[in-house]
N, C-alpha and C positions, 0 to 999 in steps of 0.2 A: 405531529405526534410527539409527545414527551418521551424521552428515553426512559427505559425501565429495564430492570433485570428480571421481571416476571411478565414478559411480553406475550401476547397472543401469537399464534402462528402467522407467518407471512407466506403468501403464495407468489411465485415468480415464474418466469419462463427461463431465466438464466441468472447466473451469479457472476460478478466481476470482483476479482480478488487483488487487493494490494499485496505486496510481498513483505517488505521489512516492517516488523512490528505486528503484522497480521498473520502471516504464515511462518516467517522466519524471525527469530530473535538474533539480530545482528548488532545490538546496542553496544557490545564491547568494542567491535571494530569501528563503528561509527564514532564512538566517543574517543578512541585513540586517534583516529585520523583528524577529526575536527578539533581536538585539543591542540595538536601540533599546528594546525592552521590558525587557531585563535592566538596561540603564543607568537607565531610568526608576525601576526598583524597587531599585536598588542591589545587584543580584545578579551573581555571577560568570558571565559569558557561557559559559565553557567548561563549567560545570556545568549551565547551562540547556540548552545544545544537546544534552547527553546524554539529556535527558528528552523533548524535544519531538517527535522523529521518531516517526511512526506514530500518535500520539494526536491527538484533536481538541484545539484550543487551550485550551478551558476546562478539559479534564482535565489538560493539562500545567500550567496555572496552579494548579490545585488541589494538585498534587504539590509545586510550587515555593513556593507561599504557602499552606500548609495551614491557617493560622488565618483566612484571609480568607473572608468570606461567598461562597457559590457564585454568588449573583446578580451580584456584582462580576466574577467570572470570566467569566460568560456575557456580560456587557456589554462587557468588554474583548476577548473573543473576537470579538464582532461587529465591533469596530473593527479587529482584526487581520485578519479575513477581507477587509474592504474594502481594507486596505493591501496584502495579498498579491495580491488580484485585480487591483489597479491596477498591479502591478509584474511584468512578464513578462521583464524584462531578464535574459538568461543562462539562460532555460528552454530546455532541449534534450532530445532523446530519449536515453534510456540506450542505449549501444551495442547494436545488434541489435534494438531495439524496433520499428522500422518493418517489417522482414522478419518478425519474430515475430507482430506484429499481423496482417499480411497472411496469414500461414499459418493464423490462427484464423478468417478470414472464412468464414461459413457453419457454423462449429462452435460448440458450446455454450460460451459464456464470458460473464463478467460483470465489471464494474469494481466493486470494493468499496473505497471510499476514505473517509478522514476529512475530506476537503475537502467543501465544499458544492457545489451545482450550478454557480453562477457561476465559482467557482475551478477546479473540475474541468474545466468546459467550456473555460475560458481556457487552462489549462495544457496540456491535450491538443491544443488548436488551435495553441498556440505551438510545441509540439514536433512538429507535423505528423502527429499520430496520430489514427486514427479512434476515435470513441466507440462502445463496445459498445452494443447495443440494450438490454441489461439493466444498470442502474447502481444501486448502493446507495451513497448519499451521506450526509453528515452529517444532512440533514433526514430521512432514512429510518429512523434508529435512535434509541433512547433511551439507549444506553450506548456509550461510546467504546472502541476497542481499548485494552487487551488483552481486553476482553469479546468473546466470540465472536459476539455478536448479528448483526453485519454479514455475516459469512461464512455463518452459518446462514440468514439472510434471502436472501442471494444464491443459495445452493443451492436453497432452496425456490422462488424465483422461476424458476429454470431447470428445476425439476421433478426434481431428483436428490437422493439421499440424501447426507448429509455425507461418508460413507466413500467415495463414488464421485467426490469432488471433490479436486482438487489446487490448493493456494493458491500464488501467487507473491508473495513479500514481501521487504522489505529490513530492517525494523526489529524491535527486540526486542518491542515491544508487538504488532506485527502477526503475528510468528511465534508468539508466545504465544496470540494470538487464534485463529489457524488450527489450532494443535494442540489448543486447548481445544474447538474445534468438532468434533474427531474427524477432521480432515483431514490429509493429508500436505502438507508445506510445502517448496517449493523456495525456498531463500534466495538472493537476488540481491545481489551486491556485497560489498565488504569488511566492511561493518557487520554483515551477516547471519551471518557465519561463527561468531561466538561464541555464538549464541543457540539452537543445537540444531535447525536445520531438518533435515528428512529428507534433503535433498540440498542441496548448496551449489555455486553456479557464480559465476564472476567477473562475468558480464553475460549478456545475452540472446543474444549471438552463439554461446553454448555450448549453446543449447536448440533442439531440433527437435520439431515436432509433426506427426503424420500421423494421418489417420482410418483405422481398420481396417475390414475387411469387416462386422464385427458392429456398427459404429456407435460403438465406443469410440475413445478417443484414446490414441495411444502417444507418450510423451514420452521423448526420448533426450537425453543430455548428453555433451559431450566437446569 
């Protein structure tokens, strides 16, 4: 299906939510941390930032420094996670995220993020957003987005088939992961529009969720 800002409603049994760029605007922190990393390695920050959204840090480093041993990427990623977790300045909710999360209370949904537990806890708290009961974080998977493992695990933990789930994502890697998992994807924000989501909206103010009589979820956009 071609992405559109005037999409018909989608029906699902559950929704799977990315965090950064989808629920939480953490761009200021991400840019500060990765700018320092780019300068350390003599890389063009503008090229680095195109790669890092949506992926776990070690996976971004592997793309940017393809000749470097993966053990070094994992070691630097641990340092990056500590730096990001200690910096919450400028972390805010994406427009519409508080009301959107409130509308999901009691409905099947999960967080599927490339952040680890401390970082995801910190950023959701900084943005004033509730943590879903079901969370798939960096510690939960063996492969980073764009691998679909995280979304498939989220669907399994909620007890639904992938085809019955809708993903909310902002990044190229995340959208690819959701589509590879056999799910429909709602792209959030300007970044998402170019990467072929099923539906694209500017932000979460454009999304409505309601439970239907048969227990499914009806998602409308506008």
